[in-house]
Structure formats: C-alpha cells, structure tokens
N, C-alpha and C positions, 0 to 999 in steps of 0.2 A: 503494499499500500504506500502510495505517495505521502510524504510529510512535509510540513512547513520546514523552512530552513532555520527557524528562530532557535530551537533547542540546540541544534548542532553547532550553530554559529556562536551562541552563548557559552557553550561548553569550550569551544575553540578559543574564544577570547579569554576565558579563565584560565585555560590550560596552556596558553601561550603557544598554540599551533594554529594552522589554517586548513580549512577545507577547500578542496579544489572544485572549481566549477569547469567541467569539460563540456564543451559545446558538441552537440550531435548534428549529423548531417545526413544519416541514413540508418538502416538496420545494423550494418557492421559496427558503425561507430558506438551506437547505443549498446549493443551486445558486449562489445570489448570493454567499454568502460564499466558496465554493471558487473561483469565477470570479475574484473580486476579488483574493483571495490569490495566484492565479497571475498575474494581470495585473501586481500589485505586487512580484511575486517576494518574497513574505513568508510566513514560517512561520505556521501558525494552528492554533488549537484549536477544535474544534467542541464545545460544551457541551450536555449533555442533562440537564434535571431529571427526577426520577422521574415527575412529573406529565406532562411532555412525552413521556416514554417511553411511557406508557400511551396517550396521545393518539395517537401514531404507531405503535400496533399492537405495541408491545413491542420489546425491545432487539435481538433477532436481525433484526427488520425493519429497524431503523435501520441495523445494521452492513451488511446487504445494500445498502441504498440508498446509503449513503456509499461503500462500496467500489465499487458500480457506477458512481457518478458519477466517482470518481477516475479509473477506467479510461476510461470513455466521453468525458470532458471532457479527458483527457490531462493531468491535474493532476500536476506534477511536484514542487511545493514539499512540504515536510514537513507532514503533517496528523496530528493526534492527535484521537481521539474520546474524549471525556471525560465521565464521570458527574459531575453538578454537585449538591452538597449531598446526597450519597447516604447512605442508611441502611447499616448493616453488611450486611443481607440484600441490599439493592440492589446494593451493591458487588460482592458475590459473584456476583450474577446477571449483572452486566455483564462481569465477568472471564470467566465461562462463555460469554457471548454473542459475545465477540470485540472488546470496547472495548479500545483500547490505553492507557487511562489512567482512573483512577477517583479520585473524592473521597469519603472517609468524614468526614461531619461528625459528630463526637463532641463538639462543643462544649457541648451540653446535658447531657452526662454529668459526673459528678465526675471530676476529672483522672486519678485512677487507673483508672477504667473506660474512659475516653477512651484512656489509654495502652495498656491491655491489648487493646482492640478494634483499634486502629490497628496495633499491633505485629503481630497475627495477620494482618491484610490486607497489611501490608508483606511478611511472609514468604511468603504465597500468590502476591500479584502479582509480587514480585521475581523469583521462580523462573521466571515467564513472561515477563519483561522488560516488565511493565506499570508504568507510573509511578503514584504514589499521592500525593494531596493530603490533608492533615490540616488540622484548624481548632482554634483556640484563641481563646476569647473571641467569642461569637456576634456576627454581623453583623446590624445592625438592620434593621427592615422586615420584609416578607413576600414570600416567593417560592414560588409552588406549594405553599402550606400550610405552608412552613417559615418560622417566625416567630422573629426574634431582637430581643433588647432593646437591641442596639447596645452591648454591654459592651466595655470597653477590656481587651485581653489582658494577662496577667501574663508579663512577659519571661521569667521563670524557668521558667514552665510551657511557654513556647514552646520553650525550650531542651530540655526534657524530651522533647518530642514530636519535635522535629527530631533528636534523638540517636537515635531508633528507625531511622532510615534512610529517612524519607519523602523524596519527590523535591521536594515544595514545600510551603510552609506558609501557610495563610491565617490571618491574626490580625486580630482587631477592633481598629481604631484610630479609631472613630467614624464609619466608613462605613456606609452603609445601602442595602438594596435598593429599587428603585423611584425616584420622584421625591424629591429632597431638599426639606425644608421651608424656608421663608423664613428661619426662625430657626436653621437648622443651624450648629453651632459650627465645623464644618470638621475636617480630619483632624489627629490627634494625632501630630505629627511627633517629639515628645520620645519618645514610647512606641515609635514605629517605629524610631527610631535606636537605642534600647535593645535592642529585638528583633533588629535587624539585627547588632548588636554580639555578641550572645550566640549567634546562629545561624550566625555567620560566612558561609560561602560558600552557605548555603541560599537558593534563589530564594524570595522572598515573593510572596504573592498578594493583589491588592486587589480585593475584590468590591464590587459596587455601582458600577461605573465610570461609569454614566449620570449626568451632571449635575455631576461634579466639575470645577471650574475647570481649565484647561489648566496653569497655573502650579503648582497642587497636584499634578497627575499627573506633571509633570516633576520635582518635588522628591521625590515618592514614589519614583520610578525612580531617582533619584540616591542614595536611601537603602536601596536593595536590592530594590525591588519589580520582579519580572520577568515577572509575568503579571497582566493586568488583565481583568476580566470585564465583558462589555457584553451586555445583553439588552433592558431596557426601552426604550433609545433606539432600537433597530432596530424594535421594536414600535410605538412612537410614530410613526416615519417612515413605516412600512408603512400604518398606520391613516390618517395624514393624507393620504397620496397616494391611497389607495383612496377616501376619502371625497370628495376634490376630483373624482375621475373620475366617481363616482356623481352627485355634486351638479351637474356640469356636463351631466349627461344622456347621457354618452357611452356608457353601457351599453344605451342605447335606440337607438343609431345603429347601423344595419346589424346585424352580429353582435358589437357591443360587449358583449354578455353573455356571450360565450365566456370561460370561466375564464382562458384564455391571454391574453386582452386585458384582462379585468376585473383580474387580478392582476398585469399587467405593470408599471403605475406603481409599485406597492408594491414589486415586485422591484428596480426601478431605484432606488427610494429607500433600500433596505437596502444595496445596493452602494454608494451614495454615502456613507452612514453609516459603513460598514465601512472605505472608503477614507480617509475623514477620521480615523477612529481609528488606523488603521495608520500614517498619517503622524505623528500626535501621539505615538504610542508609539514611533516610531522603527524600526519593524520592516521597513519598505520596503526591498528589496534585500538582505535578510539570509538569504534562503533558501539 
C-alpha cells in the first residue's frame, strides 16, 4: 500500500539520513527501484514528472501499476508515489488519481501567489493524508520542460512556505537538474544552514542529486536535507548498459531482441545505481 512521505522523512530528519526519490519512466524503472528498496530494507519515494505521467498513459495508470507491483512483488518497505515539479492542476489530478504525495512547484510565481496556491493544496491533500512538497528558489537546469535558472532561495520566504504546513521543502541552493557543468560552483551551504535554522524540523529536499560529490551530499544531509532526488543518473546508467548490449550484437543472438532480454542490462544498471545512492544517503535498513 502506498504511504505518505511524511513519516519516512520525519524519521530521516531525526536520524540524519535521507530518503531517495527515484523518478520512474516505465515498468522496468519501477520494478528495479521497488526490488532494490525491498532488498536493502529502505523506504523509497517514486517520483513522476508530468511529462513522464503523460508518457505512461496518465496518473491512474501509474497508480494501478505501482500498487500492482507492490502487491505482486511482496514489497513491505514504505513506498510513496510522488508528483515531481507539479503544476497546481497537475497536483490536483494526482491527488484524485491516488498518489500518496505531491509536489507543487510554485517557485516561478511571485511569493504571495506561491503561498496562496501552496496553502490551498496543503488543505486539500492534508485532509486525505497526502504529503505535500513545496519549492522556493527555482532549481537550475531543465527537467521535462520545467526550466529553472538556479536561483538561491530566500531563507525568509522558505519559512513563510514552511509555516503553511507543507511536509517538505525544496529550496534552491545552487543545485541543478541534469549533468553538472565543469564550472559548477557547488552547493551553497551557508544558505542551506540559514534555511534549516529558520524552518526548524522541516525535512528539506535536494533536487538534482545526480553528479553531486558524496562529501557534499553528506554535508547537505547533516544540515537538514532528508530527501534527495535522482533521475538523470538512472537514465544514463540504463542508456549505457543498453548501448553496450546492442553494440556487442547480443540483440542479434538467438532471441536477444526480445524486450525482456534487450532491456535486462539496463534494468540491472538501474538497480545498481539505486543501491549505490541508498547506501550513500544512509537509508539502508531504515524501513
């Protein structure tokens, strides 16, 4: 059964570790992440962008697939199904479809409008036991058409959003989606420390987890980050493994063209990537 992300993130905050949000794109992604979480006894958050939601035939299809897998695979660890960088309308659709967690990304709105829309969704979702993530300070880079300039969040605005009763808060601290450029300045830990101080026990979210050095990840967790998002790294691992399989001509051997064989190396690559991240985040054995 799907659960809200609230309890798992509060436990992570108190225990000084982070829960990984791993975005899903299809059946292979979902199965690989769920099996790895079960093997490592780690709580997990399955992220779905609005673009991926359309690709996978809509939110009700995704809810059915994830619930079916949890049942058929015997998954016992806490699993939250979460809308990633959702619009106001997208968040409402996911609530109706049966998601257990949603993100409303109002970072591109003036702060007053961000607050008003976030407040409405917190009231709607809260009545149903659904966790809500809000954002202040746009995350840099591009993800499914959502483009951010990498702004550093205002700690006072973060407190205003946190006080609305959101479950978790994403704050821009120099992190970006996608690959990090060679001249990336790194995370702004001074701002993160200020945000953590002003928002007290609020679990903070680090978007753009792909490519951030391990020591920065660990420092971010020590300063209150309790949820870390990973997407690009799994995509790169899947693509590389699939490319090697095809370049080696294995798809031409016997029935190597069968999707179950063709996609298997990528599936295993996702599992390996998720395992590595869960170990780094410290969530292993915390289910």
